N, C-alpha and C positions, 0 to 999 in steps of 0.2 A: 504494500499499499504506500502510495506517495502522499506525504503531508505537504500541503501547499498553503502559503499565507495569502490572505486576501489583500490585494493592493488597492483596487478601486472596483466599484460596481455600479451598474446602472439597473435599477430594479425592473425585473421582468424581461431583461435584455441579455446582459452578460456580466461575468465577474473576471477581472484580470487577476491572475495568480502568479506567485513566484515560489519555486522550490529549488534550493541549492544553486541559485543563479540561472535557472531555466524558467522562462516566462510562458504561461499558458493562458488561454481564454476559454472560459466555460460559457457556452451559449445555450440559452433556452430555445428549444425548437418546438413551437406549439403544433398540435395535431400531427404528431410524428407518424403515427400509424394511420394508414388509410381508413376512412369511415369511423374515426374515433376522435375523442376530445382529450386524448392523453398527451400531455406535454412531456418532453424528454430533455434532459440536460446532457450535453456532450462537451468534452474537454479536448482541446487541441493545442499542441505546442506551437509557439510563434516562431516563424522563420526569421532570418536576419532582417529583412525589410520591415516585417511587422514589429519586431523588437525595437528597432530604431524609432518607431512611431508609437511606442507604448505609452508615451505621455500626452499623446494627441487624442483627445476624447472623440473628435469627429472621425478620426481614422478608425478608432476602435468600434465606433458605432457602425461605420460602413463595413468593416471586417466581419462583425457579428451578423449583419444582414446578408453578406455574401455567403457566409457559412450556412446560415439558415436556409437560403435558397438552394444551395447546391453542396450540402454537407459531404456527399460522397467524393467530391473533388479534394477534400481535406482529410479523407479517411486515413491516409498514410501518416498523418500527424496526430491522429487521435490517441489519447491515453485513457486508461480505465483505472478504477480503484484509487481515486483521488479523495483524500480527506481534506476538507477545507477548514483551516484553523484561522482564528481571528488575529 
C-alpha cells in the first residue's frame, strides 16, 4: 500500500497527492460503469510535464477533465492501493 499526502484538492474533482517525491492525481470519475450512478476514484502518476505544472490549478483542472473523458489513455500511469493521509 502506498501512503500519499494530500497536497491540494478540488472537491468533487481531484486530489493532488505526493508520496516519496512522486506526485499523483486522484480523479473522481462519475458514472464510471455503464447504466449506473456509481462514481469511481482512480489515481494516476504525473509525468514530467504534469509535475512541472503541479502548482497551476487551471492545468490540474484541465488534466483531471482529460483523464475523466479518456481515462484508458492514462491506464499505464494508474496506481492502486493508495492510502490518502492528511
